[in-house]
C-alpha positions as CSV (number, residue, x, y, z in Angstrom):
1,M,132.8,148.7,-49.4
2,P,135.8,149.1,-46.6
3,G,138.0,150.9,-47.3
4,P,140.4,153.6,-45.2
5,I,138.9,156.0,-42.6
6,V,140.1,160.0,-44.1
7,N,140.9,162.0,-41.5
8,A,141.8,166.0,-41.9
9,A,145.6,165.2,-42.3
10,A,144.6,163.3,-45.4
11,V,145.7,164.9,-48.9
12,V,142.9,165.4,-50.9
13,M,142.7,166.8,-54.2
14,C,140.6,167.5,-57.0
15,S,141.1,165.7,-60.6
16,H,142.7,168.4,-62.3
17,A,145.1,168.4,-58.9
18,G,143.8,171.6,-56.8
19,I,144.6,170.1,-53.0
20,A,141.2,170.2,-51.1
21,T,141.1,170.9,-47.2
22,P,138.6,169.9,-44.9
23,L,136.8,173.0,-43.2
24,A,135.6,171.3,-39.8
25,P,136.4,167.8,-39.4
26,F,134.3,166.4,-36.9
27,P,136.7,167.2,-33.5
28,R,135.6,164.8,-31.0
29,V,137.4,161.4,-33.0
30,L,140.8,160.8,-34.1
31,V,142.5,158.4,-36.3
32,S,146.5,158.1,-36.0
33,G,146.4,161.6,-34.3
34,S,143.8,164.1,-36.5
35,A,139.9,164.5,-37.0
36,V,137.4,162.4,-39.1
37,V,135.9,164.2,-41.8
38,T,132.5,162.7,-42.3
39,L,129.7,163.8,-44.9
40,A,129.2,166.9,-43.3
41,T,132.2,168.2,-43.6
42,P,133.0,170.4,-46.7
43,Y,136.4,170.9,-48.4
44,A,137.8,174.1,-49.7
45,V,139.3,173.6,-53.2
46,A,142.3,176.1,-53.9
47,G,144.9,175.6,-57.3
48,C,142.1,173.7,-59.5
49,A,144.3,173.7,-62.9
50,L,141.0,173.3,-64.6
51,T,141.0,176.4,-67.2
52,G,140.1,177.4,-70.7
53,T,137.3,175.6,-70.7
54,G,134.5,177.7,-70.2
55,S,133.7,176.4,-66.2
56,P,134.8,177.7,-63.3
57,P,137.1,175.6,-61.7
58,C,136.7,173.1,-58.3
59,A,136.1,175.6,-55.6
60,T,133.9,173.6,-52.7
61,G,133.6,170.4,-52.4
62,Q,132.2,166.9,-49.5
63,W,132.2,163.6,-49.4
64,V,128.3,161.7,-50.5
65,V,129.0,158.2,-49.9
66,G,130.9,156.6,-46.8
67,A,131.0,153.9,-44.0
68,T,127.6,152.4,-43.9
69,R,128.5,151.0,-40.3
70,V,131.1,153.4,-38.9
71,L,129.5,156.6,-37.8
72,A,131.0,160.8,-35.9
73,G,128.2,162.4,-34.3
74,G,125.2,160.6,-35.9
75,T,127.4,160.8,-39.4
76,P,129.1,158.6,-41.4
77,V,132.5,159.0,-41.5
78,A,134.7,159.8,-45.5
79,L,136.3,156.6,-46.6
80,Q,139.1,156.5,-49.1
81,T,136.7,154.3,-51.6
82,G,133.7,156.1,-51.5
83,T,132.3,159.0,-53.6
84,S,133.3,162.8,-53.0
85,I,131.9,165.5,-55.1
86,A,134.2,168.8,-56.0
87,M,131.8,171.8,-56.8
88,P,131.1,173.9,-59.8
89,T,132.4,170.9,-61.6
90,G,130.6,168.4,-60.5
91,S,133.9,166.3,-61.3
92,P,135.2,163.8,-58.3
93,M,137.8,164.3,-55.4
94,T,139.9,162.2,-54.7
95,A,142.0,160.7,-51.1
96,V,144.9,159.9,-52.5
97,A,147.3,159.3,-49.1
98,V,145.0,158.9,-45.9
99,Q,146.2,157.2,-43.1
100,P,146.6,153.3,-42.8
101,R,145.4,151.7,-39.3
102,A,141.8,152.8,-38.7
103,S,139.5,151.5,-42.1
104,A,135.5,151.5,-41.3
105,T,132.7,149.8,-43.5
């Protein structure tokens, strides 16, 4: 499914409103002036509001399904319409604000 490419400047959140920051975006490919995020890029999640449930809050995350036809360094780029997961909760992350210029399939 086509969608906008996620780059390091995108606003990504866990399902509990924690802010996810890419730890190692791919620096050799830029989209709107920021490095692209690939499926190999880990995220650190800060400020997850999951409390009082007995399970720990979201701490890390990663995109697991991305582009099928666009690669950066041999790895598929992450798409806003792709699938991601935050650990240890298993809930999805959401790219709420991405660059509008470059899309991929």
